[in-house]
C-alpha positions as CSV (number, residue, x, y, z in Angstrom):
1,M,4.2,13.8,14.0
2,K,0.4,14.2,13.1
3,K,-1.1,11.7,10.9
4,N,-4.7,11.5,9.4
5,T,-4.4,8.0,8.5
6,S,-7.9,7.0,9.4
7,E,-9.4,9.8,7.5
8,I,-7.7,9.0,4.5
9,A,-8.4,5.3,4.8
10,N,-11.9,6.2,4.8
11,L,-11.7,7.5,1.2
12,K,-11.0,3.9,0.1
13,P,-7.8,4.2,-1.6
14,D,-6.5,1.1,-3.2
15,Y,-3.1,1.5,-1.4
16,L,-2.2,3.1,1.7
17,G,1.6,3.8,2.3
18,F,3.7,3.7,5.7
19,I,7.2,4.9,5.5
20,F,9.7,2.9,7.6
21,W,12.7,4.7,6.7
22,D,13.9,6.8,9.9
23,K,15.6,9.7,7.9
24,S,12.4,10.6,6.2
25,K,9.9,13.6,7.7
26,R,7.3,11.0,7.1
27,H,8.7,7.9,8.9
28,F,5.9,5.9,10.7
29,S,6.3,4.3,14.0
30,G,4.1,3.5,17.0
31,P,0.6,1.7,17.2
32,M,-1.4,1.9,13.6
33,K,-5.2,2.7,14.0
34,P,-7.4,-0.3,12.4
35,I,-7.7,0.1,8.5
36,P,-10.3,-1.6,6.6
37,H,-8.7,-4.6,4.8
38,T,-9.9,-3.5,1.5
39,V,-7.4,-0.8,1.5
40,K,-3.8,-2.5,1.1
41,K,-1.3,-1.4,3.7
42,V,2.3,-0.9,1.7
43,G,5.4,-0.4,3.8
44,V,8.0,1.6,2.3
45,F,11.6,0.8,2.8
46,V,15.1,2.2,2.0
47,D,17.9,-0.5,2.0
48,A,16.5,-1.9,5.3
49,S,17.9,-5.3,6.1
50,I,15.5,-8.2,5.5
51,E,15.1,-9.0,9.1
52,T,13.6,-5.5,9.3
53,V,11.3,-5.7,6.5
54,V,9.8,-9.1,7.6
55,A,9.4,-7.7,11.2
56,R,7.4,-4.6,10.1
57,I,5.3,-6.9,7.8
58,Q,4.6,-9.2,10.9
59,D,3.8,-5.9,13.2
60,Y,1.7,-3.9,10.8
61,D,-0.1,-6.8,8.6
62,L,1.7,-5.3,5.4
63,L,0.6,-6.7,2.3
64,L,3.1,-5.0,0.0
65,V,6.4,-3.6,0.5
66,Q,7.8,-0.6,-1.8
67,L,11.6,-0.8,-1.9
68,H,13.1,2.6,-2.5
69,G,16.8,1.9,-2.2
70,S,19.5,-0.1,-4.1
71,E,18.0,-3.4,-3.3
72,S,19.4,-6.0,-5.5
73,P,17.5,-8.8,-7.4
74,E,19.1,-11.1,-5.0
75,Y,17.9,-9.1,-2.1
76,C,14.1,-9.1,-3.5
77,A,14.5,-12.9,-4.0
78,Q,15.7,-13.4,-0.7
79,L,12.7,-11.0,0.7
80,K,10.0,-13.1,-1.7
81,A,11.2,-16.5,-0.1
82,K,10.6,-15.4,3.2
83,V,7.3,-13.5,2.8
84,K,5.5,-15.4,-0.4
85,Q,2.2,-13.6,0.6
86,V,3.3,-10.1,0.3
87,Q,3.8,-8.3,-3.1
88,I,7.0,-6.6,-4.1
89,I,7.0,-3.2,-5.6
90,K,10.7,-2.2,-6.6
91,V,11.1,1.6,-7.1
92,F,13.3,3.1,-10.2
93,S,13.8,6.8,-10.5
94,I,13.8,9.0,-13.6
95,K,15.1,12.2,-14.5
96,N,15.2,13.3,-18.4
97,D,16.0,9.5,-19.5
98,F,16.4,5.9,-18.2
99,D,17.9,2.9,-19.3
100,F,15.3,0.1,-19.3
101,D,17.7,-2.6,-19.2
102,A,17.8,-2.2,-15.5
103,L,14.5,-3.7,-14.9
104,K,15.5,-7.0,-16.7
105,P,17.1,-8.8,-13.6
106,Y,13.9,-7.8,-11.5
107,E,11.4,-9.3,-13.9
108,S,10.7,-12.5,-11.8
109,V,11.5,-11.0,-8.3
110,C,9.2,-8.4,-7.9
111,D,5.3,-7.8,-8.7
112,F,5.4,-4.3,-9.5
113,Y,7.4,-1.4,-10.7
114,L,7.1,1.9,-9.3
115,F,8.6,4.9,-11.4
116,D,9.6,8.3,-9.3
117,T,11.3,11.2,-9.9
118,K,15.2,11.5,-9.3
119,G,15.8,13.8,-6.9
120,E,17.8,14.6,-3.7
121,L,15.7,12.0,-1.5
122,P,14.7,8.6,-2.3
123,G,10.9,10.0,-2.7
124,G,8.7,12.8,-1.9
125,N,10.6,15.4,-4.0
126,G,7.6,17.2,-5.0
127,Y,8.0,17.2,-9.0
128,A,7.2,15.1,-11.8
129,F,9.6,13.6,-14.2
130,D,8.9,13.7,-18.2
131,W,6.3,10.6,-18.7
132,G,7.3,10.6,-22.1
133,V,9.9,8.5,-21.1
134,L,7.9,5.6,-20.5
135,K,7.1,5.2,-24.3
136,E,10.0,3.1,-24.2
137,Y,8.6,0.8,-21.5
138,P,9.6,-2.9,-22.5
139,S,8.2,-5.0,-19.7
140,T,4.3,-6.4,-19.1
141,K,4.6,-5.8,-15.4
142,P,2.1,-3.1,-14.0
143,Y,3.8,-0.2,-12.6
144,F,2.7,2.7,-10.3
145,L,3.2,5.9,-11.7
146,S,4.7,8.3,-8.9
147,G,6.7,11.8,-8.3
148,G,5.0,15.1,-7.9
149,I,1.8,14.2,-8.7
150,G,-1.1,17.0,-7.8
151,L,-4.1,18.5,-8.9
152,N,-2.3,20.7,-11.0
153,E,-1.4,17.4,-13.3
154,I,-5.0,16.3,-13.6
155,D,-5.3,17.0,-17.2
156,S,-1.8,15.4,-17.9
157,L,-2.7,12.4,-16.4
158,K,-5.9,12.3,-18.3
159,E,-3.8,12.5,-21.7
160,F,-1.3,10.2,-20.1
161,M,-3.9,7.2,-19.3
162,K,-5.0,7.6,-23.5
163,R,-1.5,6.6,-24.5
164,P,-0.3,3.0,-25.2
165,E,2.4,3.6,-22.6
166,A,-0.1,3.7,-20.0
167,K,-1.3,0.4,-20.7
168,Y,0.6,-1.2,-18.0
169,C,0.0,1.8,-15.3
170,H,-1.4,-0.1,-12.6
171,A,-1.9,3.0,-10.2
172,I,-1.1,6.3,-9.3
173,D,1.1,7.0,-6.4
174,V,0.3,10.4,-4.7
175,N,1.9,12.0,-1.8
176,S,3.7,15.3,-1.1
177,K,1.5,17.7,-3.3
178,F,-1.4,16.5,-0.9
179,E,0.1,17.1,2.2
180,I,-0.8,20.0,4.8
181,E,2.7,19.2,6.6
182,P,4.8,15.9,6.5
183,G,2.5,13.0,7.0
184,F,-0.8,14.9,7.4
185,K,-2.8,15.0,4.1
186,D,-5.4,17.5,2.7
187,V,-8.6,14.9,2.9
188,E,-10.4,17.8,0.7
189,K,-7.8,17.9,-1.8
190,V,-7.6,13.9,-2.3
191,K,-11.3,14.0,-2.4
192,E,-11.2,16.5,-5.3
193,F,-8.3,14.5,-6.9
194,K,-10.3,11.1,-7.0
195,K,-13.5,13.2,-8.3
196,E,-11.5,15.0,-11.2
197,L,-10.0,11.7,-12.3
198,G,-13.7,10.2,-12.0
199,L,-12.5,7.5,-9.4
200,K,-15.2,6.0,-7.1
201,Q,-15.9,8.2,-3.9
């Protein structure tokens, strides 16, 4: 699969994700080109064994892991004990509503939450959930906002970021809306997205 990781890394995103789930069209394997250490490499996993996650962390010097499956709080705690230097993002999928009580067991065992759109796949479904659900967000833990975010969502994002529920929004996670093909990003679209949001180029 073609990838243009270096070109995207040159745009200086805060994070750059690599999917280590073999059922994904964006599955990453093989050598990784050098990436500036200012860009934090995130490994994305779906119900992988802890041994597999630790191995990929060591192989690729990952600084964060994004857990996109049904990983339990116990799983997160065990992983954290093995790789204390690595931050854990636990993903939760949302459609029209969400029971935020589901977060409570994870409060002490992960560093971030990520809210994505519930769909057929564990991610990359290409459409957004109703961000209004986050009005009920009960935590002070920073979270990533994800799910079908593209250039058409710029105005909605700007409005969202003014709302109280955006107080703990740490980062915007984009993917499928910026792809020319799975794993290959449209660099100009990413540049435009950063410009429209007033982010540093």
